FIKOL-624489 format. One record per residue: residue number from 1; chain; x, y negated, z negated of N, C-alpha, C, O in turn. Coordinates in steps of 0.02 Angstrom, whole numbers. Example, Ala and Ser with C-alpha at 12.3 -4.5 7.8 and 13.67 -1.06 7.14 Angstrom:
REM FIKOL-624489
+-----+--------+--------+--------+--------+--------+--------+--------+--------+--------+--------+--------+--------+--------+
| num | cadena |     nX |     nY |     nZ |    caX |    caY |    caZ |     cX |     cY |     cZ |     oX |     oY |     oZ |
+-----+--------+--------+--------+--------+--------+--------+--------+--------+--------+--------+--------+--------+--------+
|   1 |      A |    660 |    284 |   -390 |    615 |    225 |   -390 |    660 |    165 |   -390 |    712 |    166 |   -423 |
|   2 |      A |    642 |    112 |   -354 |    684 |     53 |   -357 |    645 |     -2 |   -394 |    670 |    -57 |   -402 |
+-----+--------+--------+--------+--------+--------+--------+--------+--------+--------+--------+--------+--------+--------+
***
This chain:
REM FIKOL-624489
+-----+--------+--------+--------+--------+--------+--------+--------+--------+--------+--------+--------+--------+--------+
| num | cadena |     nX |     nY |     nZ |    caX |    caY |    caZ |     cX |     cY |     cZ |     oX |     oY |     oZ |
+-----+--------+--------+--------+--------+--------+--------+--------+--------+--------+--------+--------+--------+--------+
|   1 |      A |  -1095 |    350 |   -605 |  -1075 |    352 |   -701 |  -1011 |    407 |   -674 |  -1017 |    438 |   -621 |
|   2 |      A |   -970 |    412 |   -705 |   -924 |    458 |   -691 |   -933 |    515 |   -744 |   -926 |    507 |   -805 |
|   3 |      A |   -951 |    584 |   -706 |   -965 |    658 |   -735 |   -908 |    643 |   -796 |   -857 |    610 |   -800 |
|   4 |      A |   -948 |    689 |   -841 |   -927 |    697 |   -920 |   -897 |    643 |   -937 |   -840 |    641 |   -958 |
|   5 |      A |   -948 |    578 |   -926 |   -933 |    504 |   -985 |   -986 |    472 |   -987 |  -1035 |    486 |   -952 |
|   6 |      A |   -985 |    451 |  -1006 |  -1056 |    414 |  -1031 |  -1034 |    326 |  -1060 |   -992 |    305 |  -1099 |
|   7 |      A |  -1075 |    299 |  -1028 |  -1069 |    216 |  -1054 |  -1083 |    200 |  -1112 |  -1134 |    215 |  -1144 |
|   8 |      A |  -1017 |    154 |  -1136 |  -1061 |    149 |  -1214 |  -1042 |     72 |  -1223 |   -985 |     52 |  -1213 |
|   9 |      A |  -1100 |     25 |  -1243 |  -1090 |    -34 |  -1264 |  -1035 |    -60 |  -1269 |  -1011 |    -41 |  -1322 |
|  10 |      A |   -972 |   -124 |  -1220 |   -937 |   -141 |  -1261 |   -924 |   -173 |  -1339 |   -959 |   -215 |  -1367 |
|  11 |      A |   -883 |   -149 |  -1356 |   -861 |   -178 |  -1445 |   -875 |   -267 |  -1440 |   -877 |   -301 |  -1389 |
|  12 |      A |   -881 |   -284 |  -1495 |   -898 |   -352 |  -1506 |   -834 |   -409 |  -1492 |   -826 |   -468 |  -1510 |
|  13 |      A |   -807 |   -379 |  -1466 |   -751 |   -416 |  -1448 |   -707 |   -408 |  -1380 |   -696 |   -350 |  -1364 |
|  14 |      A |   -685 |   -446 |  -1348 |   -670 |   -450 |  -1279 |   -602 |   -436 |  -1251 |   -609 |   -377 |  -1266 |
|  15 |      A |   -558 |   -437 |  -1231 |   -484 |   -427 |  -1206 |   -465 |   -505 |  -1212 |   -488 |   -558 |  -1233 |
|  16 |      A |   -402 |   -472 |  -1176 |   -349 |   -550 |  -1181 |   -400 |   -624 |  -1135 |   -392 |   -680 |  -1159 |
|  17 |      A |   -443 |   -618 |  -1081 |   -443 |   -659 |  -1049 |   -526 |   -684 |  -1077 |   -553 |   -733 |  -1051 |
|  18 |      A |   -562 |   -640 |  -1133 |   -588 |   -643 |  -1152 |   -678 |   -636 |  -1138 |   -727 |   -663 |  -1164 |
|  19 |      A |   -666 |   -578 |  -1077 |   -710 |   -552 |  -1058 |   -730 |   -479 |  -1101 |   -684 |   -449 |  -1128 |
|  20 |      A |   -767 |   -466 |  -1104 |   -796 |   -390 |  -1145 |   -784 |   -342 |  -1092 |   -811 |   -337 |  -1036 |
|  21 |      A |   -728 |   -298 |  -1127 |   -708 |   -224 |  -1101 |   -761 |   -174 |  -1105 |   -796 |   -165 |  -1154 |
|  22 |      A |   -764 |   -145 |  -1054 |   -811 |    -83 |  -1066 |   -763 |    -22 |  -1074 |   -706 |    -18 |  -1051 |
|  23 |      A |   -799 |     32 |  -1117 |   -776 |     90 |  -1132 |   -803 |    135 |  -1106 |   -852 |    119 |  -1073 |
|  24 |      A |   -787 |    197 |  -1109 |   -812 |    259 |  -1091 |   -790 |    318 |  -1156 |   -738 |    334 |  -1184 |
|  25 |      A |   -860 |    339 |  -1160 |   -830 |    397 |  -1223 |   -823 |    441 |  -1190 |   -854 |    440 |  -1137 |
|  26 |      A |   -791 |    488 |  -1201 |   -823 |    597 |  -1190 |   -865 |    599 |  -1221 |   -874 |    578 |  -1278 |
|  27 |      A |   -918 |    643 |  -1161 |   -957 |    692 |  -1181 |   -923 |    758 |  -1184 |   -869 |    780 |  -1166 |
|  28 |      A |   -992 |    788 |  -1220 |   -950 |    872 |  -1222 |   -960 |    891 |  -1163 |   -998 |    868 |  -1120 |
|  29 |      A |   -898 |    966 |  -1163 |   -886 |    966 |  -1088 |   -975 |   1030 |  -1061 |  -1017 |   1064 |  -1090 |
|  30 |      A |   -966 |   1020 |  -1024 |  -1033 |   1070 |   -989 |   -989 |   1140 |   -989 |   -934 |   1156 |   -968 |
|  31 |      A |  -1060 |   1183 |  -1033 |  -1072 |   1263 |  -1051 |  -1032 |   1291 |   -990 |   -981 |   1324 |   -993 |
|  32 |      A |  -1065 |   1271 |   -936 |  -1051 |   1320 |   -876 |   -998 |   1294 |   -841 |   -994 |   1240 |   -813 |
|  33 |      A |   -936 |   1363 |   -847 |   -867 |   1352 |   -825 |   -855 |   1339 |   -763 |   -801 |   1317 |   -745 |
|  34 |      A |   -908 |   1352 |   -719 |   -906 |   1323 |   -636 |   -920 |   1243 |   -648 |   -904 |   1212 |   -597 |
|  35 |      A |   -934 |   1218 |   -677 |   -947 |   1140 |   -678 |   -866 |   1101 |   -710 |   -834 |   1050 |   -700 |
|  36 |      A |   -862 |   1160 |   -748 |   -816 |   1104 |   -804 |   -759 |   1124 |   -760 |   -717 |   1078 |   -758 |
|  37 |      A |   -740 |   1183 |   -720 |   -661 |   1157 |   -678 |   -656 |   1162 |   -614 |   -612 |   1188 |   -579 |
|  38 |      A |   -736 |   1120 |   -592 |   -736 |   1091 |   -516 |   -708 |   1045 |   -477 |   -707 |   1040 |   -415 |
|  39 |      A |   -671 |    991 |   -541 |   -628 |    949 |   -526 |   -533 |    971 |   -528 |   -489 |    943 |   -562 |
|  40 |      A |   -528 |   1007 |   -497 |   -456 |    989 |   -474 |   -396 |    949 |   -483 |   -389 |    933 |   -424 |
|  41 |      A |   -348 |    921 |   -513 |   -322 |    864 |   -481 |   -289 |    887 |   -427 |   -295 |    855 |   -374 |
|  42 |      A |   -255 |    933 |   -428 |   -197 |    951 |   -365 |   -236 |    948 |   -297 |   -213 |    937 |   -241 |
|  43 |      A |   -300 |    960 |   -317 |   -347 |    969 |   -235 |   -386 |    919 |   -214 |   -426 |    923 |   -167 |
|  44 |      A |   -373 |    858 |   -256 |   -408 |    788 |   -226 |   -360 |    765 |   -175 |   -299 |    773 |   -168 |
|  45 |      A |   -406 |    735 |   -141 |   -383 |    697 |    -65 |   -329 |    641 |   -109 |   -269 |    650 |   -104 |
|  46 |      A |   -349 |    602 |   -140 |   -347 |    527 |   -168 |   -257 |    556 |   -228 |   -210 |    521 |   -246 |
|  47 |      A |   -270 |    624 |   -237 |   -191 |    628 |   -279 |   -138 |    656 |   -229 |    -80 |    637 |   -237 |
|  48 |      A |   -152 |    696 |   -180 |   -116 |    702 |   -140 |   -114 |    668 |    -78 |   -104 |    700 |    -26 |
|  49 |      A |   -123 |    612 |    -79 |    -93 |    550 |    -45 |    -65 |    551 |    -72 |    -17 |    588 |    -59 |
|  50 |      A |    -63 |    520 |   -130 |    -35 |    475 |   -165 |     42 |    534 |   -181 |     80 |    498 |   -212 |
|  51 |      A |     64 |    579 |   -175 |    111 |    623 |   -192 |    131 |    606 |   -129 |    176 |    565 |   -134 |
|  52 |      A |    115 |    624 |    -48 |    127 |    615 |    -17 |    174 |    521 |    -15 |    224 |    487 |     -3 |
|  53 |      A |    137 |    522 |    -28 |    163 |    418 |    -31 |    215 |    415 |    -62 |    260 |    377 |    -43 |
|  54 |      A |    222 |    458 |   -125 |    293 |    450 |   -168 |    331 |    488 |   -150 |    386 |    490 |   -178 |
|  55 |      A |    320 |    523 |   -107 |    378 |    579 |    -65 |    401 |    506 |      1 |    456 |    481 |     11 |
|  56 |      A |    358 |    497 |     23 |    385 |    455 |     96 |    401 |    399 |     66 |    408 |    361 |    113 |
|  57 |      A |    414 |    366 |     11 |    454 |    312 |    -18 |    507 |    339 |    -42 |    554 |    299 |    -36 |
|  58 |      A |    527 |    400 |    -72 |    583 |    428 |   -105 |    629 |    414 |     -7 |    678 |    383 |     12 |
|  59 |      A |    574 |    461 |     30 |    632 |    457 |    110 |    657 |    392 |    123 |    716 |    376 |    134 |
|  60 |      A |    611 |    357 |    120 |    626 |    282 |    131 |    685 |    243 |    121 |    722 |    215 |    161 |
|  61 |      A |    686 |    250 |     28 |    723 |    230 |      3 |    804 |    252 |      7 |    857 |    222 |     -5 |
|  62 |      A |    791 |    306 |     25 |    854 |    356 |     74 |    874 |    339 |    126 |    934 |    339 |    138 |
|  63 |      A |    831 |    321 |    166 |    853 |    284 |    223 |    883 |    234 |    242 |    940 |    232 |    263 |
|  64 |      A |    829 |    170 |    232 |    840 |    124 |    224 |    907 |     95 |    170 |    964 |     82 |    190 |
|  65 |      A |    886 |     90 |    106 |    914 |     95 |     50 |    859 |     35 |     17 |    809 |     11 |     43 |
|  66 |      A |    898 |     20 |    -64 |    841 |    -24 |   -105 |    834 |   -110 |    -84 |    802 |   -152 |   -114 |
|  67 |      A |    870 |   -119 |    -30 |    859 |   -194 |    -30 |    802 |   -195 |     21 |    794 |   -256 |     30 |
|  68 |      A |    766 |   -169 |     54 |    715 |   -174 |     77 |    655 |   -132 |     41 |    667 |    -76 |     18 |
|  69 |      A |    607 |   -152 |     39 |    547 |    -92 |    -16 |    518 |    -88 |     41 |    548 |   -113 |     89 |
|  70 |      A |    438 |    -48 |     56 |    401 |    -31 |    115 |    359 |    -88 |    115 |    341 |   -112 |    169 |
|  71 |      A |    338 |   -119 |     50 |    295 |   -163 |     96 |    338 |   -240 |    144 |    325 |   -272 |    195 |
|  72 |      A |    388 |   -241 |     98 |    435 |   -290 |    141 |    450 |   -269 |    217 |    457 |   -308 |    264 |
|  73 |      A |    451 |   -190 |    220 |    450 |   -182 |    298 |    396 |   -184 |    327 |    389 |   -209 |    382 |
|  74 |      A |    358 |   -161 |    300 |    271 |   -166 |    334 |    278 |   -229 |    355 |    288 |   -234 |    416 |
|  75 |      A |    276 |   -286 |    320 |    269 |   -362 |    341 |    330 |   -395 |    388 |    331 |   -444 |    427 |
|  76 |      A |    377 |   -353 |    370 |    425 |   -392 |    435 |    397 |   -357 |    512 |    390 |   -388 |    565 |
|  77 |      A |    385 |   -278 |    499 |    357 |   -254 |    569 |    320 |   -251 |    599 |    317 |   -218 |    652 |
|  78 |      A |    258 |   -303 |    560 |    190 |   -323 |    567 |    208 |   -380 |    612 |    186 |   -390 |    669 |
|  79 |      A |    256 |   -420 |    575 |    250 |   -498 |    607 |    300 |   -489 |    680 |    303 |   -533 |    723 |
|  80 |      A |    334 |   -432 |    684 |    363 |   -405 |    737 |    321 |   -413 |    798 |    329 |   -447 |    848 |
|  81 |      A |    280 |   -376 |    783 |    229 |   -328 |    824 |    177 |   -394 |    854 |    151 |   -395 |    910 |
|  82 |      A |    170 |   -445 |    802 |    114 |   -511 |    824 |    151 |   -577 |    843 |    125 |   -618 |    880 |
|  83 |      A |    219 |   -586 |    813 |    238 |   -636 |    805 |    213 |   -679 |    771 |    181 |   -659 |    723 |
|  84 |      A |    218 |   -746 |    782 |    189 |   -808 |    696 |    106 |   -764 |    695 |     75 |   -740 |    742 |
|  85 |      A |     90 |   -767 |    627 |     12 |   -748 |    589 |     20 |   -796 |    532 |     71 |   -813 |    500 |
|  86 |      A |    -40 |   -814 |    527 |    -56 |   -828 |    445 |    -40 |   -777 |    391 |    -36 |   -717 |    405 |
|  87 |      A |    -31 |   -800 |    334 |    -16 |   -759 |    297 |    -74 |   -704 |    280 |    -65 |   -644 |    280 |
|  88 |      A |   -137 |   -736 |    265 |   -202 |   -699 |    248 |   -210 |   -622 |    310 |   -220 |   -562 |    299 |
|  89 |      A |   -196 |   -666 |    381 |   -194 |   -638 |    406 |   -135 |   -550 |    403 |   -154 |   -492 |    405 |
|  90 |      A |    -80 |   -573 |    398 |    -25 |   -528 |    387 |    -47 |   -485 |    342 |    -54 |   -426 |    358 |
|  91 |      A |    -65 |   -512 |    265 |    -99 |   -482 |    212 |   -144 |   -426 |    230 |   -128 |   -368 |    214 |
|  92 |      A |   -197 |   -438 |    261 |   -263 |   -414 |    303 |   -238 |   -343 |    330 |   -260 |   -286 |    321 |
|  93 |      A |   -178 |   -371 |    372 |   -155 |   -298 |    436 |   -116 |   -252 |    392 |   -115 |   -191 |    403 |
|  94 |      A |    -77 |   -286 |    329 |    -49 |   -224 |    322 |    -66 |   -194 |    211 |    -42 |   -189 |    155 |
|  95 |      A |   -108 |   -189 |    244 |   -167 |   -181 |    181 |   -139 |   -210 |    104 |   -137 |   -183 |     49 |
|  96 |      A |   -121 |   -275 |    125 |   -120 |   -316 |     48 |   -144 |   -363 |     33 |   -162 |   -411 |     67 |
|  97 |      A |   -146 |   -347 |    -52 |   -204 |   -414 |    -66 |   -164 |   -484 |    -55 |   -107 |   -488 |    -30 |
|  98 |      A |   -211 |   -548 |    -82 |   -171 |   -591 |    -70 |   -124 |   -611 |   -132 |   -103 |   -668 |   -125 |
|  99 |      A |   -109 |   -588 |   -173 |    -59 |   -602 |   -196 |     10 |   -585 |   -188 |     63 |   -616 |   -180 |
| 100 |      A |    -17 |   -494 |   -193 |     60 |   -442 |   -160 |     82 |   -494 |   -103 |    129 |   -534 |   -111 |
| 101 |      A |     35 |   -488 |    -32 |     61 |   -526 |     13 |    118 |   -589 |     -1 |    169 |   -603 |     30 |
| 102 |      A |     95 |   -613 |    -45 |    118 |   -704 |    -89 |    192 |   -672 |   -100 |    243 |   -702 |    -82 |
| 103 |      A |    194 |   -614 |   -127 |    259 |   -615 |   -166 |    313 |   -569 |   -127 |    373 |   -560 |   -135 |
| 104 |      A |    258 |   -542 |    -75 |    309 |   -507 |    -23 |    359 |   -572 |      6 |    419 |   -578 |     -1 |
| 105 |      A |    314 |   -615 |     38 |    328 |   -651 |     94 |    383 |   -697 |     62 |    433 |   -709 |     95 |
| 106 |      A |    373 |   -736 |    -30 |    415 |   -764 |    -67 |    476 |   -727 |    -64 |    523 |   -767 |    -72 |
| 107 |      A |    495 |   -674 |    -57 |    551 |   -605 |    -59 |    569 |   -614 |      9 |    625 |   -637 |     19 |
| 108 |      A |    539 |   -602 |     50 |    579 |   -629 |    104 |    618 |   -714 |    135 |    675 |   -726 |    155 |
| 109 |      A |    562 |   -756 |    127 |    575 |   -799 |    104 |    649 |   -822 |     85 |    689 |   -858 |    114 |
| 110 |      A |    649 |   -796 |     39 |    728 |   -816 |    -18 |    759 |   -792 |     27 |    801 |   -831 |     51 |
| 111 |      A |    757 |   -725 |     59 |    804 |   -700 |     77 |    828 |   -722 |    146 |    872 |   -692 |    175 |
| 112 |      A |    799 |   -776 |    171 |    790 |   -803 |    264 |    770 |   -772 |    300 |    793 |   -777 |    356 |
| 113 |      A |    712 |   -723 |    287 |    684 |   -679 |    356 |    600 |   -685 |    362 |    559 |   -646 |    386 |
| 114 |      A |    593 |   -750 |    330 |    556 |   -760 |    354 |    535 |   -834 |    353 |    549 |   -863 |    300 |
| 115 |      A |    499 |   -879 |    410 |    481 |   -950 |    409 |    423 |   -950 |    374 |    387 |   -901 |    383 |
| 116 |      A |    406 |   -987 |    341 |    328 |  -1017 |    316 |    319 |  -1096 |    337 |    363 |  -1139 |    333 |
| 117 |      A |    259 |  -1106 |    358 |    249 |  -1161 |    371 |    174 |  -1185 |    362 |    135 |  -1137 |    364 |
| 118 |      A |    145 |  -1243 |    351 |     79 |  -1263 |    345 |     32 |  -1257 |    426 |     42 |  -1290 |    477 |
| 119 |      A |      8 |  -1232 |    420 |    -36 |  -1246 |    491 |    -65 |  -1303 |    491 |    -94 |  -1329 |    444 |
| 120 |      A |    -55 |  -1325 |    551 |    -81 |  -1428 |    546 |   -152 |  -1410 |    573 |   -186 |  -1461 |    570 |
| 121 |      A |   -183 |  -1363 |    595 |   -280 |  -1351 |    605 |   -290 |  -1354 |    544 |   -315 |  -1409 |    531 |
| 122 |      A |   -282 |  -1313 |    483 |   -290 |  -1310 |    412 |   -229 |  -1302 |    378 |   -186 |  -1258 |    388 |
| 123 |      A |   -227 |  -1369 |    321 |   -145 |  -1386 |    291 |   -173 |  -1313 |    240 |   -124 |  -1298 |    207 |
| 124 |      A |   -214 |  -1279 |    228 |   -246 |  -1239 |    174 |   -199 |  -1153 |    204 |   -178 |  -1105 |    172 |
| 125 |      A |   -198 |  -1166 |    263 |   -184 |  -1099 |    294 |    -81 |  -1086 |    305 |    -65 |  -1132 |    344 |
| 126 |      A |    -45 |  -1064 |    296 |     14 |  -1035 |    291 |     41 |   -995 |    347 |     37 |   -934 |    354 |
| 127 |      A |     65 |  -1030 |    380 |     99 |   -977 |    462 |    171 |   -953 |    461 |    219 |   -991 |    459 |
| 128 |      A |    175 |   -886 |    461 |    228 |   -857 |    449 |    257 |   -834 |    538 |    226 |   -834 |    591 |
| 129 |      A |    316 |   -819 |    523 |    359 |   -801 |    583 |    434 |   -758 |    566 |    469 |   -803 |    543 |
| 130 |      A |    455 |   -725 |    565 |    515 |   -710 |    591 |    567 |   -751 |    597 |    570 |   -782 |    651 |
| 131 |      A |    606 |   -760 |    560 |    701 |   -804 |    562 |    735 |   -759 |    609 |    722 |   -699 |    613 |
| 132 |      A |    782 |   -794 |    648 |    842 |   -751 |    682 |    844 |   -688 |    630 |    815 |   -634 |    634 |
| 133 |      A |    886 |   -714 |    580 |    911 |   -659 |    538 |    842 |   -610 |    525 |    858 |   -552 |    510 |
| 134 |      A |    786 |   -619 |    528 |    733 |   -562 |    507 |    731 |   -520 |    580 |    747 |   -460 |    586 |
| 135 |      A |    709 |   -565 |    635 |    726 |   -515 |    680 |    769 |   -468 |    714 |    755 |   -420 |    749 |
| 136 |      A |    845 |   -500 |    689 |    886 |   -434 |    684 |    885 |   -391 |    635 |    918 |   -341 |    650 |
| 137 |      A |    863 |   -388 |    583 |    849 |   -354 |    535 |    791 |   -283 |    558 |    799 |   -222 |    563 |
| 138 |      A |    740 |   -325 |    567 |    715 |   -279 |    616 |    730 |   -244 |    681 |    720 |   -184 |    688 |
| 139 |      A |    747 |   -271 |    714 |    798 |   -223 |    769 |    859 |   -174 |    753 |    880 |   -133 |    794 |
| 140 |      A |    887 |   -184 |    685 |    920 |   -138 |    655 |    897 |    -68 |    623 |    915 |     -9 |    630 |
| 141 |      A |    840 |   -110 |    575 |    792 |    -42 |    546 |    727 |      0 |    575 |    690 |     38 |    544 |
| 142 |      A |    724 |    -17 |    638 |    670 |     24 |    681 |    695 |     73 |    697 |    660 |    113 |    729 |
| 143 |      A |    749 |     85 |    685 |    770 |    138 |    707 |    765 |    208 |    655 |    747 |    266 |    663 |
| 144 |      A |    793 |    162 |    594 |    778 |    195 |    533 |    720 |    206 |    496 |    714 |    250 |    454 |
| 145 |      A |    682 |    170 |    512 |    603 |    180 |    505 |    571 |    231 |    533 |    539 |    268 |    497 |
| 146 |      A |    572 |    241 |    599 |    587 |    295 |    641 |    579 |    357 |    619 |    530 |    394 |    621 |
| 147 |      A |    644 |    369 |    592 |    669 |    435 |    559 |    654 |    437 |    501 |    678 |    486 |    473 |
| 148 |      A |    621 |    402 |    464 |    579 |    396 |    387 |    518 |    454 |    399 |    504 |    509 |    374 |
| 149 |      A |    489 |    406 |    457 |    415 |    440 |    491 |    419 |    509 |    497 |    375 |    548 |    480 |
| 150 |      A |    480 |    526 |    527 |    493 |    590 |    571 |    500 |    629 |    507 |    463 |    678 |    500 |
| 151 |      A |    549 |    610 |    452 |    579 |    637 |    405 |    502 |    683 |    346 |    492 |    734 |    314 |
| 152 |      A |    462 |    610 |    367 |    392 |    623 |    296 |    353 |    676 |    341 |    311 |    701 |    303 |
| 153 |      A |    347 |    704 |    403 |    309 |    740 |    448 |    347 |    789 |    460 |    315 |    835 |    487 |
| 154 |      A |    410 |    802 |    451 |    444 |    858 |    468 |    427 |    918 |    464 |    436 |    961 |    507 |
| 155 |      A |    388 |    929 |    387 |    371 |   1010 |    347 |    307 |   1018 |    411 |    268 |   1065 |    400 |
| 156 |      A |    291 |    975 |    481 |    241 |   1020 |    517 |    267 |   1017 |    578 |    315 |    987 |    601 |
| 157 |      A |    211 |   1071 |    608 |    268 |   1078 |    689 |    220 |   1014 |    718 |    171 |    992 |    688 |
| 158 |      A |    236 |    998 |    761 |    261 |    934 |    816 |    137 |    926 |    832 |    104 |    874 |    832 |
| 159 |      A |    112 |   1002 |    841 |     39 |    972 |    852 |     15 |    961 |    803 |    -36 |    928 |    809 |
| 160 |      A |     32 |    979 |    736 |     21 |    945 |    668 |     20 |    895 |    636 |    -12 |    868 |    591 |
| 161 |      A |     76 |    886 |    679 |    105 |    805 |    659 |     46 |    760 |    687 |     18 |    716 |    654 |
| 162 |      A |     33 |    777 |    750 |    -12 |    743 |    785 |    -98 |    738 |    768 |   -138 |    693 |    781 |
| 163 |      A |   -107 |    797 |    738 |   -167 |    805 |    716 |   -178 |    788 |    630 |   -232 |    797 |    602 |
| 164 |      A |   -129 |    768 |    602 |   -136 |    748 |    538 |   -150 |    662 |    552 |   -188 |    634 |    514 |
| 165 |      A |   -113 |    619 |    613 |   -110 |    568 |    618 |   -196 |    547 |    639 |   -221 |    498 |    613 |
| 166 |      A |   -234 |    587 |    686 |   -293 |    560 |    697 |   -331 |    579 |    645 |   -380 |    542 |    635 |
| 167 |      A |   -323 |    633 |    603 |   -359 |    618 |    543 |   -361 |    575 |    518 |   -414 |    542 |    518 |
| 168 |      A |   -297 |    550 |    478 |   -297 |    500 |    444 |   -316 |    412 |    478 |   -331 |    367 |    439 |
| 169 |      A |   -313 |    400 |    551 |   -334 |    365 |    578 |   -437 |    377 |    565 |   -477 |    330 |    569 |
| 170 |      A |   -455 |    446 |    551 |   -521 |    436 |    570 |   -546 |    407 |    495 |   -594 |    371 |    482 |
| 171 |      A |   -507 |    429 |    461 |   -533 |    412 |    369 |   -516 |    333 |    345 |   -519 |    301 |    293 |
| 172 |      A |   -499 |    324 |    406 |   -466 |    235 |    376 |   -539 |    193 |    353 |   -536 |    135 |    331 |
+-----+--------+--------+--------+--------+--------+--------+--------+--------+--------+--------+--------+--------+--------+
***
């Protein structure tokens, strides 16, 4: 249960899908001031990571432009590293759910950057690979993508950058 909230029975109606909607009802704030202010949003890891991600995305857009999104670049870059692979595997390796990776691949395929074909061993699976144009794009964007990472980490000294990346790996 979330501190400061209690579960309440859902109303007799559901959302558009027919499922009952769960509601949270605010409880009275604790009288102890320490308990009340223990949670400060600006000090929470999730919020800090979200703000850093927004900064990184702004740098990405400034360096690479609006024609390629970070998820599209992640898919292209990972395909370049791996070679041909299933759409499902690419989604897992780039931390995208099935619907997101499908949309990303649809857009990349429409731009002729990715080929998609059925796996002959299992026709339910799709095999993805970079097209010649996709390989050329990756080769051209890689130096800019490295610059994005460098700019994102630039407020830190080089030893701090290494430490941050190591700590983030441990948190995965």
